[in-house]
C-alpha positions in Angstrom: -25.6 -21.6 -1.8 -24.3 -18.2 -3.1 -24.7 -16.9 -6.6 -21.2 -17.0 -8.3 -22.3 -14.0 -10.6 -23.3 -11.9 -7.6 -21.0 -8.9 -6.9 -18.8 -9.3 -3.8 -20.1 -7.6 -0.6 -19.3 -4.0 -0.2 -16.5 -3.1 2.2 -17.0 0.5 3.1 -14.7 0.4 6.1 -11.8 -1.3 4.3 -9.4 1.4 3.0 -7.6 -1.2 0.8 -10.8 -2.3 -0.9 -10.7 -1.7 -4.6 -7.0 -0.7 -4.6 -4.5 -2.6 -6.7 -1.1 -3.6 -5.3 0.4 -1.5 -8.0 -1.6 1.6 -6.8 -0.4 1.0 -3.2 3.3 0.6 -4.2 3.1 3.7 -6.5 1.6 5.8 -3.7 4.3 4.7 -1.3 7.1 5.5 -3.7 5.5 8.9 -4.4 5.4 9.6 -0.7 8.7 8.1 0.5 10.8 7.5 -2.6 12.6 4.2 -3.1 15.3 4.9 -0.4 12.6 5.9 2.1 10.6 2.8 1.3 13.6 0.5 1.7 14.4 2.3 5.1 10.9 1.5 6.3 10.6 -2.0 4.9 14.1 -3.4 4.1 13.5 -5.5 1.0 15.9 -6.2 -1.9 13.3 -5.2 -4.4 13.2 -1.7 -2.9 17.0 -1.4 -2.4 18.7 -2.8 -5.6 17.6 -1.5 -9.0 14.0 -0.8 -7.7 11.0 -0.7 -10.0 7.3 -1.0 -9.6 7.3 -4.1 -11.9 10.0 -6.0 -9.9 8.4 -5.1 -6.6 5.0 -6.3 -7.7 6.5 -9.6 -8.9 8.1 -10.1 -5.5 5.2 -8.9 -3.4 2.7 -11.1 -5.2 4.7 -14.2 -4.3 5.5 -13.2 -0.8 2.5 -12.7 1.5 4.4 -11.5 4.6 6.1 -8.7 2.5 2.8 -7.7 1.0 1.3 -7.4 4.5 4.1 -5.1 5.5 3.6 -3.0 2.4 -0.2 -2.8 3.0 0.4 -1.9 6.7 2.8 0.9 5.7 0.2 2.2 3.2 -2.5 2.3 6.0 0.0 4.1 8.3 0.7 6.6 5.5 -3.0 7.3 5.0 -3.5 7.8 8.8 -0.4 10.1 8.9 -1.6 12.2 6.0 -5.0 12.5 7.5 -3.5 13.6 10.8 -1.4 16.2 9.0 -4.4 17.5 7.1 -6.5 17.8 10.3 -3.6 19.6 12.0 -3.6 22.4 9.4 -7.3 23.1 9.6 -8.3 26.1 11.7 -10.3 25.2 14.8 
């Protein structure tokens, strides 16, 4: 039996660990803007009168959409890391 007061196991290899959905959506909007986000994941909450609050409300109720947003966030992180490595002198 596990201790309910014990902290959850560490997830050092999970880039989403410790991030809130709000932080993920905000980072994606900062990187792509609302039109770019809607282009990559066509959802009404990104296309019509978009806001972080309305997007969070929809994504929390819609697991498949949340998965798409999390996948795009991971893609963005990989892409940014690739760009960063490309600029370093070898």
